[in-house]
N, C-alpha and C positions, 0 to 999 in steps of 0.2 A: 649732618654734613660729614662728620668724621666717619660715620658708618659707610657712606657712599665712597669715600676716598679709599677706605680699606677694601671695600668690595671691588672697586676698579683695579686696585693694585693686585689683588688676588686673581681676578679674571685675566689681567694682563700677564701675570706670571704663569698661569695655567695654559693660556692660549699660545704662548710662545713655544716654538719647537726648535730643536737644533736642526740647522740646515746643513746638509752634506754638500761640501764644496768639492767639485771635481775639477782638478786643475791638471792640464796636460802641458808638458814642456816639449817643444819642438826644437830639434837641433838645427842650427843654421846650415843651409846647403848653398854652396857657391855654384852658380850655373854660368858657364861661359859658353857663348856661341861664337864660332869663328867669324860669322858674318858681322857680329857687333865689333869685331876687332879690325875690320876692313875700313880704313879711313881715307885712303888715297884713291881718288877717282882716276880712272884710266883716261889718257888723252885719246883723241879721235883715232890717231894712227895706232896707238897701243891696242885699243879695242878691236880694230879691224884686223891687226896682225895676230893678236893673241887668239881671237876667235878662229882665224884661219888655222893656226897651229892646233887648237883644241879639236877642230872638226876634221882636219886632214892628217894630223899627226906629223906634220913637217912645217918648216918655216915658209912663209910667203916670199915670193920673189919680189925684188925691188920694182920691177915693171908692173906686176899685178897690184902691189901696194899703192903705187903712184896712180894707176888707173882708178882704183877704188877710192882713193883719197880725193881725186879730182871730182868724181861723181858725188862723193859725200859733201864736199865743200860747195858744189854748185847748186845744191838743193836747200830750200829754206827750212823744211821740217826735218830735223836730223833723225828723229825716231823713225820716221817713215823710211829713210834711207837705210838705217841700221836693220830694220825689219826686212827690207828687200835684199840686202846683202846676206843676212842670216838665212833667208829662204833659199837664196841662190847657192850658198855653201851647202846647206843641208840636202837640197834636191840634186846635187851633183853626184853622179855614180861613184866618184872617188872618195866621197865622204866616209869617214871611219865611224860608222854607227852600228850598234847592236841590231840584230834582226828583230822584226816584230814577233817571230816565233819564240825568240828568247824572252821577250817581254811577257808573252802569254804564259810561258812555262815557269818563269821565275821573275816576277816584277820587282821584288826586293833587290835582286842582284843587278838588274838593269838600272834601276833608280840610283843605287849606290855607285855603280860604275860612272854614270853621267855626273853625279854630284862630285865624285872624286876628280874626274877629268876637268870639269868646268869650274868648280868652286874650291878645289884642293882641300876638301873636307868630306867627312861622312855625313849623311843626312841624319837629323834627329828622328826619333820615333814618330813625332807628330808630322814631320815632313814626309816620311815614308807612308804613313797612313793616308795623308792628304792626297798624295799623287796616286797611290793605289786606288783609293776611292774615286778620284777624278777619272782615272782610266776605266774603272769598272762601270761607272755611270755613263761613260761615253765610249762604247766599244768600237766606234768607227775611228777613234784616235789611236795613234801608235807612237813608236819611238821618235819619228820625225817631229811630231807635235810636242812631245815631252821635251825633246832637245831644244826646240824653238822657244818654248816657255822659259826654260832655264837660261838659255843664251840671251834672251831679251829682258831678263829680270833685272831689277835694280841692283841686287847683290853682284851680278856679273860685271857691272860697270865699275866695281871697286876691287882693289887688291890690297 
């Protein structure tokens, strides 16, 4: 029995190998997104008037704000009304939007311009990639569609 015990100990000692342990340390990185810091929801009137200012580059008149507010309050599904108001703003010839030719020539610049105007921040690399890819896969879409998506996004409803 003693012979087997010694043999097992010798085999165990011979069969054991030093295992190399690769250990990597990662420095912590703080990532702050401006959208995460937006906690105050815009009121209905704020949303309508801020969107007007963002699209036209000027303040909305009291008469126009009252007219849109009445339409907004008279309809049950608020998102449908916001969508219609947004399309109305964007399809107006007075809307201050980049040209589709600018989007084709330099999509990064147009996306950055709209992000800064609507969200008061620069887009992240992932956001830039996403919208460029979305526009490339849908060549029939242009600045109007990109602006609509941004203005009706959840982030735009907060400040």
